[in-house]
C-alpha positions as a printed NumPy array, in Angstrom:
array([[ 26.509,  20.736, -23.06 ],
       [ 23.424,  18.521, -22.756],
       [ 20.122,  20.313, -23.294],
       [ 17.233,  19.905, -20.836],
       [ 14.58 ,  17.398, -21.936],
       [ 11.059,  18.422, -22.967],
       [  8.265,  16.496, -21.296],
       [  5.929,  16.518, -24.304],
       [  8.675,  14.972, -26.434],
       [  9.431,  12.247, -23.889],
       [  6.003,  10.591, -23.98 ],
       [  3.212,   9.84 , -26.454],
       [  0.162,  10.186, -24.223],
       [ -2.34 ,   9.13 , -26.89 ],
       [ -0.473,   5.869, -27.507],
       [ -0.043,   5.297, -23.782],
       [ -3.78 ,   5.715, -23.147],
       [ -4.466,   3.172, -25.889],
       [ -2.136,   0.686, -24.191],
       [ -3.331,   1.446, -20.651],
       [ -6.866,   2.857, -20.941],
       [ -7.871,   5.35 , -18.219],
       [-11.293,   5.352, -16.578],
       [-14.001,   5.061, -17.728],
       [-12.791,   3.53 , -21.041],
       [-10.87 ,   0.915, -19.064],
       [-14.107,  -0.648, -17.791],
       [-15.437,  -1.279, -21.303],
       [-12.18 ,  -2.812, -22.535],
       [ -9.354,  -4.351, -20.499],
       [-11.537,  -4.756, -17.391],
       [-13.604,  -7.444, -19.131],
       [-11.076,  -9.206, -21.375],
       [-11.226, -12.975, -21.402],
       [ -8.548, -14.792, -19.43 ],
       [ -6.739, -15.731, -22.667],
       [ -6.847, -12.168, -24.033],
       [ -5.611, -10.731, -20.76 ],
       [ -2.812, -13.299, -20.566],
       [ -1.672, -12.481, -24.117],
       [ -1.617,  -8.787, -23.269],
       [  0.417,  -9.445, -20.12 ],
       [  2.803, -11.756, -21.962],
       [  3.689,  -9.163, -24.603],
       [  4.322,  -6.489, -21.951],
       [  6.324,  -8.941, -19.827],
       [  8.691,  -9.768, -22.688],
       [  9.404,  -6.048, -23.127],
       [ 10.085,  -5.712, -19.402],
       [ 12.519,  -8.645, -19.468],
       [ 14.409,  -7.119, -22.4  ],
       [ 14.652,  -3.825, -20.526],
       [ 15.699,  -5.522, -17.27 ],
       [ 18.707,  -7.136, -18.968],
       [ 19.926,  -3.564, -19.655],
       [ 19.82 ,  -2.746, -15.916],
       [ 23.012,  -3.664, -13.985],
       [ 21.051,  -4.834, -10.91 ],
       [ 19.278,  -7.566, -12.894],
       [ 22.241,  -8.484, -15.092],
       [ 24.281,  -9.104, -11.972],
       [ 21.632, -11.077, -10.072],
       [ 20.29 , -13.091, -12.985],
       [ 23.722, -14.033, -14.305],
       [ 24.666, -15.221, -10.822],
       [ 21.538, -17.408, -10.875],
       [ 22.648, -18.997, -14.172],
       [ 20.214, -17.131, -16.445],
       [ 21.145, -15.758, -19.858],
       [ 19.303, -13.387, -22.23 ],
       [ 16.751, -15.449, -24.113],
       [ 16.053, -17.87 , -21.259],
       [ 12.89 , -16.045, -20.18 ],
       [ 10.422, -15.694, -23.051],
       [  6.968, -15.759, -21.422],
       [  5.14 , -15.368, -18.127],
       [  5.209, -19.159, -17.85 ],
       [  8.925, -18.791, -17.116],
       [  8.394, -16.329, -14.265],
       [  9.157, -18.911, -11.512],
       [ 12.666, -19.372, -12.965],
       [ 13.588, -15.808, -11.995],
       [ 14.895, -15.258,  -8.449],
       [ 12.813, -12.957,  -6.28 ],
       [ 14.344,  -9.918,  -4.601],
       [ 13.373,  -7.688,  -1.698],
       [ 14.12 ,  -4.343,  -0.098],
       [ 17.196,  -5.928,   1.467],
       [ 18.706,  -6.46 ,  -1.996],
       [ 17.813,  -2.888,  -2.921],
       [ 19.496,  -1.626,   0.24 ],
       [ 22.707,  -3.423,  -0.726],
       [ 22.727,  -1.352,  -3.924],
       [ 21.894,   1.78 ,  -1.955],
       [ 24.822,   1.147,   0.39 ],
       [ 27.116,   1.513,  -2.614],
       [ 25.309,   4.53 ,  -4.096],
       [ 22.558,   6.159,  -1.97 ],
       [ 20.899,   8.17 ,  -4.774],
       [ 21.71 ,   6.349,  -8.036],
       [ 21.762,   2.632,  -7.115],
       [ 22.222,   0.155,  -9.945],
       [ 18.549,  -0.895,  -9.885],
       [ 17.633,   2.499, -11.42 ],
       [ 18.967,   1.616, -14.866],
       [ 19.927,   5.222, -15.616],
       [ 23.47 ,   6.61 , -15.581],
       [ 23.385,  10.422, -15.182],
       [ 26.952,  10.649, -16.481],
       [ 26.311,   8.967, -19.83 ],
       [ 22.587,   8.648, -20.593],
       [ 20.484,  11.22 , -22.394],
       [ 18.533,  13.486, -20.018],
       [ 14.964,  12.435, -19.313],
       [ 12.254,  14.176, -17.238],
       [ 12.262,  12.42 , -13.874],
       [ 10.071,  12.316, -10.794],
       [ 11.895,  11.487,  -7.55 ],
       [ 10.014,   9.995,  -4.585],
       [ 10.86 ,   7.639,  -1.758],
       [  9.539,   5.065,   0.639],
       [  8.425,   6.216,   4.077],
       [ 11.914,   5.765,   5.533],
       [ 10.875,   4.582,   9.002],
       [ 14.369,   3.118,   9.488],
       [ 17.499,   4.745,   8.088],
       [ 17.451,   6.727,   4.873],
       [ 14.264,   6.452,   2.793],
       [ 14.462,   4.202,  -0.274],
       [ 14.678,   6.391,  -3.404],
       [ 12.965,   5.713,  -6.71 ],
       [ 13.026,   7.569, -10.023],
       [ 10.086,   7.54 , -12.424],
       [ 10.301,   8.268, -16.156],
       [  7.3  ,   9.949, -17.826],
       [  5.897,   6.602, -19.   ],
       [  6.332,   5.054, -15.541],
       [  4.624,   7.923, -13.796],
       [  1.745,   8.28 , -16.231],
       [  0.796,   4.602, -16.017],
       [  0.815,   4.931, -12.23 ],
       [ -1.386,   8.028, -12.537],
       [ -3.777,   6.192, -14.865],
       [ -4.033,   3.35 , -12.318],
       [ -4.749,   5.916,  -9.582],
       [ -7.519,   7.401, -11.719],
       [ -9.037,   3.982, -12.363],
       [ -8.935,   3.207,  -8.642],
       [-10.615,   6.469,  -7.695],
       [-13.329,   6.022, -10.333],
       [-14.011,   2.502,  -9.018],
       [-14.359,   4.004,  -5.538],
       [-16.873,   6.663,  -6.485],
       [-14.824,   9.779,  -7.354],
       [-16.311,  11.861, -10.185],
       [-15.536,  15.225, -11.873],
       [-15.671,  18.237,  -9.52 ],
       [-15.748,  16.066,  -6.411],
       [-13.538,  17.431,  -3.635],
       [-11.017,  14.821,  -2.523],
       [ -9.112,  15.595,   0.674],
       [ -5.756,  13.788,   0.704],
       [ -4.508,  13.215,   4.257],
       [ -1.277,  11.438,   3.328],
       [  2.231,  12.741,   3.973],
       [  3.485,  15.246,   1.41 ],
       [  7.163,  15.526,   0.528],
       [  9.59 ,  12.683,  -0.129],
       [  7.09 ,   9.79 ,   0.37 ],
       [  5.275,   8.887,  -2.821],
       [  1.673,   8.357,  -1.721],
       [  0.341,  11.885,  -1.271],
       [  1.828,  13.486,  -4.371],
       [  0.992,  10.465,  -6.535],
       [ -2.622,  10.865,  -5.44 ],
       [ -2.566,  14.53 ,  -6.424],
       [ -1.35 ,  13.676,  -9.932],
       [ -3.9  ,  10.896, -10.389],
       [ -6.809,  13.04 ,  -9.186],
       [ -5.818,  16.066, -11.26 ],
       [ -5.01 ,  14.246, -14.501],
       [ -7.475,  11.372, -14.651],
       [-10.612,  12.086, -12.591],
       [-11.611,  15.733, -13.066],
       [-12.025,  15.98 ,  -9.285],
       [-10.342,  18.628,  -7.119],
       [ -7.412,  17.428,  -4.959],
       [ -7.353,  19.131,  -1.546],
       [ -3.839,  18.412,  -0.301],
       [ -4.019,  18.874,   3.459],
       [ -1.414,  16.162,   4.072],
       [ -0.851,  14.3  ,   7.332],
       [ -1.459,  15.726,  10.796],
       [  2.07 ,  17.129,  10.958],
       [  1.305,  19.319,   7.933],
       [ -2.264,  20.322,   8.764],
       [ -3.322,  19.831,  12.406],
       [ -6.283,  17.523,  12.858],
       [ -8.739,  20.201,  14.027],
       [ -7.798,  22.311,  11.008],
       [ -8.381,  19.305,   8.736],
       [-11.899,  19.085,  10.142],
       [-12.552,  22.802,   9.718],
       [-11.428,  22.661,   6.087],
       [-13.43 ,  19.58 ,   5.17 ],
       [-16.575,  21.183,   6.563],
       [-15.973,  24.576,   4.945],
       [-15.052,  23.146,   1.546],
       [-17.608,  20.296,   1.629],
       [-15.117,  17.481,   1.094],
       [-16.753,  14.524,  -0.661],
       [-14.011,  11.898,  -0.264],
       [-11.202,  11.342,   2.221],
       [ -7.922,   9.587,   1.413],
       [ -5.825,   8.484,   4.365],
       [ -4.643,   5.533,   6.413],
       [ -7.403,   4.008,   8.567],
       [ -5.803,   4.924,  11.898],
       [ -5.782,   8.603,  10.962],
       [ -9.279,   8.497,   9.455],
       [-10.5  ,   7.035,  12.75 ],
       [ -8.529,   9.603,  14.748],
       [-10.015,  12.525,  12.782],
       [-13.551,  11.227,  13.322],
       [-12.987,  10.777,  17.07 ],
       [-11.487,  14.261,  17.439],
       [-14.508,  15.725,  15.648],
       [-17.   ,  13.744,  17.701],
       [-15.445,  13.628,  21.165],
       [-13.401,  16.843,  21.305],
       [-15.272,  19.227,  18.998],
       [-18.835,  17.99 ,  19.568],
       [-19.395,  17.406,  15.825],
       [-20.966,  14.372,  14.16 ],
       [-18.716,  13.217,  11.269],
       [-21.717,  11.472,   9.722],
       [-23.192,  14.909,   8.988],
       [-20.138,  16.185,   7.075],
       [-21.389,  14.818,   3.754],
       [-18.346,  12.604,   3.091],
       [-19.354,   9.991,   0.493],
       [-16.307,   7.729,   0.537],
       [-13.259,   6.735,   2.594],
       [-10.328,   5.626,   0.419],
       [ -7.662,   3.8  ,   2.393],
       [ -5.315,   0.836,   2.859],
       [ -7.504,  -1.094,   5.284],
       [ -5.501,  -4.254,   5.88 ],
       [ -7.201,  -5.98 ,   8.812],
       [ -8.769,  -2.787,  10.161],
       [-12.472,  -3.004,  11.025],
       [-14.153,  -1.609,   7.918],
       [-17.572,  -1.56 ,   9.559],
       [-16.444,   0.47 ,  12.573],
       [-14.776,   3.064,  10.315],
       [-17.87 ,   3.297,   8.134],
       [-20.083,   3.729,  11.192],
       [-17.985,   6.672,  12.411],
       [-18.237,   8.535,   9.089],
       [-21.527,   7.213,   7.707],
       [-19.72 ,   6.467,   4.434],
       [-18.381,   3.365,   2.648],
       [-14.673,   2.52 ,   3.097],
       [-12.646,   1.174,   0.168],
       [ -9.475,  -0.886,   0.414],
       [ -6.408,  -0.401,  -1.798],
       [ -3.015,  -2.076,  -2.112],
       [  0.085,  -0.317,  -3.383],
       [  3.554,   0.917,  -2.513],
       [  6.229,   3.444,  -3.404],
       [  7.683,   1.537,  -6.362],
       [  4.347,   0.633,  -7.988],
       [  1.543,   2.988,  -7.08 ],
       [ -1.889,   1.298,  -6.966],
       [ -1.557,  -2.445,  -7.593],
       [ -5.077,  -3.538,  -6.58 ],
       [ -8.229,  -2.027,  -5.128],
       [-11.85 ,  -2.583,  -4.2  ],
       [-14.578,  -2.006,  -6.746],
       [-18.067,  -0.92 ,  -5.712],
       [-18.756,  -4.478,  -4.464],
       [-16.014,  -4.188,  -1.807],
       [-15.454,  -7.942,  -1.989],
       [-11.706,  -8.152,  -2.591],
       [ -9.151,  -5.976,  -4.343],
       [ -8.925,  -6.344,  -8.121],
       [ -5.353,  -6.447,  -9.435],
       [ -4.717,  -4.137, -12.422],
       [ -3.476,  -7.107, -14.419],
       [ -2.506,  -5.138, -17.511],
       [ -0.017,  -3.255, -15.305],
       [  1.165,  -6.005, -12.943],
       [  1.758,  -9.738, -12.759],
       [  1.04 , -10.681,  -9.147],
       [  1.879, -14.007,  -7.522],
       [  1.012, -15.357,  -4.086],
       [  3.659, -17.842,  -2.977],
       [  3.541, -20.212,  -0.059],
       [  6.808, -21.276,   1.558],
       [  6.996, -24.974,   2.366],
       [  9.203, -26.75 ,   4.864],
       [ 12.769, -26.672,   3.62 ],
       [ 12.318, -23.206,   2.103],
       [ 10.834, -24.215,  -1.255],
       [  8.023, -22.078,  -2.643],
       [  4.898, -22.927,  -4.592],
       [  1.987, -20.93 ,  -5.971],
       [ -0.724, -20.67 ,  -3.316],
       [ -4.145, -22.045,  -4.204],
       [ -7.089, -19.6  ,  -4.258],
       [ -7.978, -18.772,  -0.661],
       [ -4.591, -19.934,   0.62 ],
       [ -2.403, -17.254,   2.203],
       [  1.159, -16.591,   1.118],
       [  3.64 , -13.858,   0.304],
       [  2.76 , -11.336,  -2.402],
       [  5.284, -11.065,  -5.273],
       [  4.813,  -8.221,  -7.778],
       [  6.221,  -7.793, -11.303],
       [  5.659,  -4.56 , -13.215],
       [  4.584,  -4.631, -16.869],
       [  5.277,  -0.967, -17.676],
       [  8.403,   0.353, -15.913],
       [ 11.387,   1.804, -17.822],
       [ 13.718,   3.448, -15.288],
       [ 13.573,   0.609, -12.768],
       [ 11.613,  -2.48 , -13.813],
       [ 10.509,  -4.453, -10.761],
       [ 10.698,  -8.151, -11.641],
       [  9.502, -10.552,  -8.918],
       [  9.688,  -8.096,  -6.027],
       [  8.965,  -9.814,  -2.716],
       [  6.742,  -7.303,  -0.916],
       [  6.763,  -9.211,   2.415],
       [  2.99 ,  -8.705,   2.517],
       [  0.663, -11.603,   3.31 ],
       [ -2.526, -12.117,   1.302],
       [ -4.452, -14.645,  -0.809],
       [ -6.217, -14.701,  -4.147],
       [ -9.979, -14.967,  -3.774],
       [-11.707, -17.822,  -5.6  ],
       [-14.331, -17.137,  -8.26 ],
       [-15.372, -13.985, -10.063],
       [-16.569, -10.703,  -8.611],
       [-20.208,  -9.696,  -9.112],
       [-18.996,  -6.549, -10.921],
       [-18.132,  -8.69 , -13.965],
       [-14.383,  -8.031, -14.072],
       [-12.018, -10.803, -15.137],
       [ -9.136,  -9.385, -13.074],
       [ -8.24 , -11.499, -10.041],
       [ -8.858, -10.25 ,  -6.513],
       [ -6.609, -10.15 ,  -3.468],
       [ -8.328, -10.87 ,  -0.162],
       [ -6.857,  -7.879,   1.683],
       [ -3.404,  -7.606,   3.237],
       [ -3.302,  -9.664,   6.413],
       [  0.094,  -8.559,   7.706],
       [  3.759,  -8.307,   6.842],
       [  6.125, -11.252,   7.087],
       [  8.839,  -8.938,   8.426],
       [  6.446,  -7.61 ,  11.09 ],
       [  5.57 , -11.032,  12.399],
       [  6.787, -11.867,  15.906],
       [  7.29 , -15.479,  17.   ],
       [  6.324, -15.933,  20.651],
       [  6.662, -19.355,  22.242],
       [  6.144, -21.066,  18.891],
       [  3.162, -18.901,  17.814],
       [  3.299, -16.39 ,  14.955],
       [  1.786, -13.064,  16.035],
       [  1.029, -10.238,  13.603],
       [  0.535,  -6.725,  15.034],
       [ -2.295,  -6.269,  12.502],
       [ -4.21 ,  -9.168,  14.068],
       [ -3.676,  -7.672,  17.528],
       [ -4.991,  -4.32 ,  16.286],
       [ -8.16 ,  -5.873,  14.871],
       [ -8.968,  -7.374,  18.282],
       [ -8.262,  -4.093,  20.076],
       [-10.482,  -2.139,  17.677],
       [-13.346,  -4.599,  18.229],
       [-13.588,  -3.604,  21.904],
       [-15.937,  -0.589,  22.279],
       [-13.907,   0.667,  25.254],
       [-10.827,   1.159,  23.055],
       [ -9.97 ,   4.204,  20.948],
       [ -8.493,   1.777,  18.402],
       [ -4.917,   2.915,  18.97 ],
       [ -2.355,   0.361,  20.121],
       [  1.352,  -0.484,  20.158],
       [  2.938,  -3.933,  20.505],
       [  6.101,  -3.81 ,  22.613],
       [  8.323,  -6.905,  22.398],
       [ 10.901,  -7.455,  25.124],
       [ 13.605, -10.069,  25.718],
       [ 12.343, -13.376,  27.004],
       [  9.592, -13.733,  24.353],
       [  7.318, -11.263,  26.121],
       [  4.933,  -8.928,  24.311],
       [  2.944,  -6.158,  25.975],
       [  0.103,  -4.541,  24.076],
       [ -0.398,  -0.923,  25.06 ],
       [ -4.015,  -0.137,  24.2  ],
       [ -5.617,   3.282,  24.483],
       [ -8.964,   3.571,  26.221],
       [-11.764,   5.558,  24.64 ],
       [-12.249,   7.84 ,  27.634],
       [-11.433,   8.298,  31.315],
       [-14.566,   6.406,  32.385],
       [-13.169,   3.033,  31.277],
       [-12.166,   0.598,  34.034],
       [ -8.515,   0.042,  33.049],
       [ -8.091,  -3.203,  34.966],
       [-11.224,  -4.823,  33.508],
       [-10.375,  -3.58 ,  30.006],
       [ -6.852,  -5.039,  30.209],
       [ -8.062,  -8.343,  31.642],
       [-10.727,  -8.755,  28.939],
       [ -8.257,  -7.965,  26.153],
       [ -5.718, -10.388,  27.621],
       [ -8.366, -13.128,  27.604],
       [ -9.454, -12.255,  24.052],
       [ -5.868, -12.398,  22.759],
       [ -5.433, -15.843,  24.297],
       [ -8.661, -17.079,  22.666],
       [ -7.998, -15.656,  19.21 ],
       [ -4.188, -15.839,  18.92 ],
       [ -3.425, -18.873,  21.128],
       [ -0.731, -17.005,  23.018],
       [ -0.637, -15.004,  26.254],
       [  0.065, -11.289,  25.793],
       [  0.342,  -8.708,  28.525],
       [ -1.959,  -5.68 ,  28.221],
       [ -1.409,  -2.162,  29.507],
       [ -4.358,   0.238,  29.324],
       [ -3.151,   3.78 ,  28.574],
       [ -4.96 ,   7.129,  28.192],
       [ -6.261,   8.191,  24.828],
       [ -3.702,  10.133,  22.813],
       [ -0.718,   8.943,  24.838],
       [  0.656,   6.614,  22.145],
       [  0.847,   9.197,  19.35 ],
       [  4.501,  10.16 ,  20.067],
       [  5.483,   6.495,  19.635],
       [  3.179,   5.489,  16.774],
       [  3.485,   8.748,  14.8  ],
       [ -0.293,   9.055,  14.437],
       [ -0.245,  12.852,  14.193],
       [  2.98 ,  13.183,  12.236],
       [  3.241,  10.512,   9.542],
       [  1.107,   8.389,   7.23 ],
       [  3.037,   5.227,   8.103],
       [  1.882,   4.37 ,  11.622],
       [  4.233,   2.344,  13.82 ],
       [  2.598,  -0.64 ,  15.521],
       [  5.594,  -2.671,  16.688],
       [  8.391,  -1.644,  19.037],
       [ 10.92 ,  -4.465,  19.274],
       [ 13.195,  -3.885,  22.259],
       [ 15.104,  -7.111,  21.529],
       [ 16.849,  -5.447,  18.593],
       [ 19.924,  -3.298,  19.236],
       [ 19.22 ,   0.427,  18.759]])
């Protein structure tokens, strides 16, 4: 009989915190390393990840098929030799084994027991994508969460209200662990609107004097509008000092004006946790380069890829430098971004991503023009007659209709739709139909009140 593992025996926290310093020590050490020192640190961690990946069937299979052998990859300079992979490759493994796919690198029938955390992707289509985290994996992710929160103003005894889904998806519970273990602040886990109704969220944040809100921008905007327009309360008087979100192309200024508080951008996902985030300058998201090697690749005609120049958009590819259970080596995120040129005024040597501008798999090609729902949403939100909520509906015949909610019943629907149609043509160089709809009517389709992952594209060309 195998005995249950003991968490304290599975991890050396003191050694881990030396390797990956938490805040605030991080900002006096790794945050300011020279480019050469940081590269050497990454290189050593990368070689360990490659050695581990060769032990994982998923990588052995894929890399051998690509003609690689152990010993071929010995430094980060060799990273372009490794084939990228995506969620589609992970789903092929999941089709064979839905809970223990071969990218996990752990065999429950033969390996020694290890304390595991199980979380998933949002699962907007089909079964959610599972991921296991060993103690080392999870603690580095928690340390990165703590760093991020410190950079964005969270301090001991602050009250941080987390309005992300709780349960199988990773985001909400990962935030709880990072807040509890590495900030000294108090996590208030109200969850998404399906777990704590929006009016109740507002009552709690006022009663408990919430200092920071964590949530997706659409829900942060929705909460503020419910408080202001339905409850007669001014969100700017709630005392919230910071909005911590994944902004993408959302209008930061409009969100800040609603709450009277700065909004901070962050980039991360289920498999990684926090990859990059704004510092106090809010001028691009610093990559935690001791934890991740991030590439931005531009696809040329013919399908070849090259590293994008600073300021040039491309696809984001992420490699972990700390994972044990499931190393992620050259994961194609499908997200579109660019590295910002130059250094940040904060003094960090870590490179910055210029926000996430959309997802390659969310792009719709209409009459030869690439249209991103995120770009549509930014134009909708810029119109003061809009609530900010929208849904792009794509139909056969290369036709897209944007359903846009009006702010209130006093809006002239016809004029609003005509102005948006004209603005889309100017900014996106393509004609889109516009349907003005009442405020709140899109929530059943977008999931605004029920999930953290808001749906912005309904493609009726695809078979159901």
